[in-house]
C-alpha positions as CSV (number, residue, x, y, z in Angstrom):
1,X,-11.9,22.9,65.5
2,X,-15.8,22.6,65.0
3,X,-16.1,25.1,62.3
4,X,-12.5,23.9,60.6
5,X,-14.6,20.0,61.0
6,X,-17.4,22.1,59.0
7,X,-15.3,22.9,56.5
8,X,-13.1,20.3,56.2
9,X,-16.6,18.7,55.8
10,X,-17.8,21.1,53.3
11,X,-15.1,20.9,51.1
12,X,-15.4,17.3,50.4
13,X,-19.1,17.9,49.5
14,X,-17.6,19.9,47.0
15,X,-15.4,18.0,45.7
16,X,-18.2,14.9,45.6
17,X,-19.9,16.8,43.7
18,X,-17.9,18.6,41.5
19,X,-16.4,14.8,40.4
20,X,-20.1,13.4,40.4
21,X,-20.3,16.4,37.8
22,X,-17.4,15.8,35.7
23,X,-17.7,11.6,35.6
24,X,-21.8,12.2,34.8
25,X,-20.8,14.2,31.8
26,X,-18.3,11.8,30.5
27,X,-19.2,8.8,28.0
28,X,-18.3,7.9,24.2
29,X,-19.0,10.1,22.0
30,X,-20.2,9.7,18.8
31,X,-17.5,9.9,17.2
32,X,-16.4,6.7,18.2
33,X,-15.9,3.8,16.4
34,X,-18.9,1.1,17.2
35,X,-18.1,-2.2,17.7
36,X,-17.1,-4.5,14.7
37,X,-20.1,-7.2,13.9
38,X,-18.6,-10.7,14.8
39,X,-17.7,-12.2,11.6
40,X,-19.1,-15.7,12.9
41,X,-22.5,-16.7,14.8
42,X,-22.5,-17.0,18.3
43,X,-22.3,-20.7,18.8
44,X,-23.5,-20.5,22.3
45,X,-26.5,-18.9,21.4
46,X,-27.0,-21.3,18.3
47,X,-27.3,-23.6,20.7
48,X,-29.5,-21.8,23.3
49,X,-31.9,-21.6,20.5
50,X,-31.8,-25.0,18.8
51,X,-32.3,-26.2,22.3
52,X,-35.4,-24.1,23.6
53,X,-37.0,-25.0,19.9
54,X,-36.3,-28.5,20.4
55,X,-37.6,-28.7,23.2
56,X,-41.4,-26.9,21.7
57,X,-41.4,-29.5,19.2
58,X,-41.4,-32.2,22.2
59,X,-43.8,-30.5,24.5
60,X,-46.2,-30.7,21.3
61,X,-45.2,-33.6,20.0
62,X,-46.1,-35.3,23.3
63,X,-49.3,-33.7,23.1
64,X,-50.0,-35.1,19.8
65,X,-49.2,-38.4,20.6
66,X,-51.4,-38.3,24.1
67,X,-54.6,-37.3,21.6
68,X,-53.5,-39.9,18.8
69,X,-53.8,-42.5,21.9
70,X,-56.6,-41.3,23.5
71,X,-59.0,-42.4,20.5
72,X,-60.6,-39.0,20.2
73,X,-58.4,-37.3,17.1
74,X,-60.9,-37.6,13.9
75,X,-59.6,-37.8,10.2
76,X,-61.3,-36.0,7.6
77,X,-59.6,-36.8,3.9
78,X,-60.7,-34.7,1.4
79,X,-59.6,-34.6,-2.1
80,X,-58.4,-31.8,-4.1
81,X,-60.0,-31.2,-7.3
């Protein structure tokens, strides 16, 4: 009885090892077609990048307005020849 269980466990482990070896080598070949590029830009990604840029601009404008309100800004105008 004990030898049958040991033999079953050994066969199960060997089968799992063989399965993992086979699946480990499975993959797309070099001849597989590459995914086609999207014909149009992804609108969701565009919106996300635009929102990020607008948030950066907003933060810079807040900083600029704070400087202007504080009166610590000096403007020097130089005429170019």
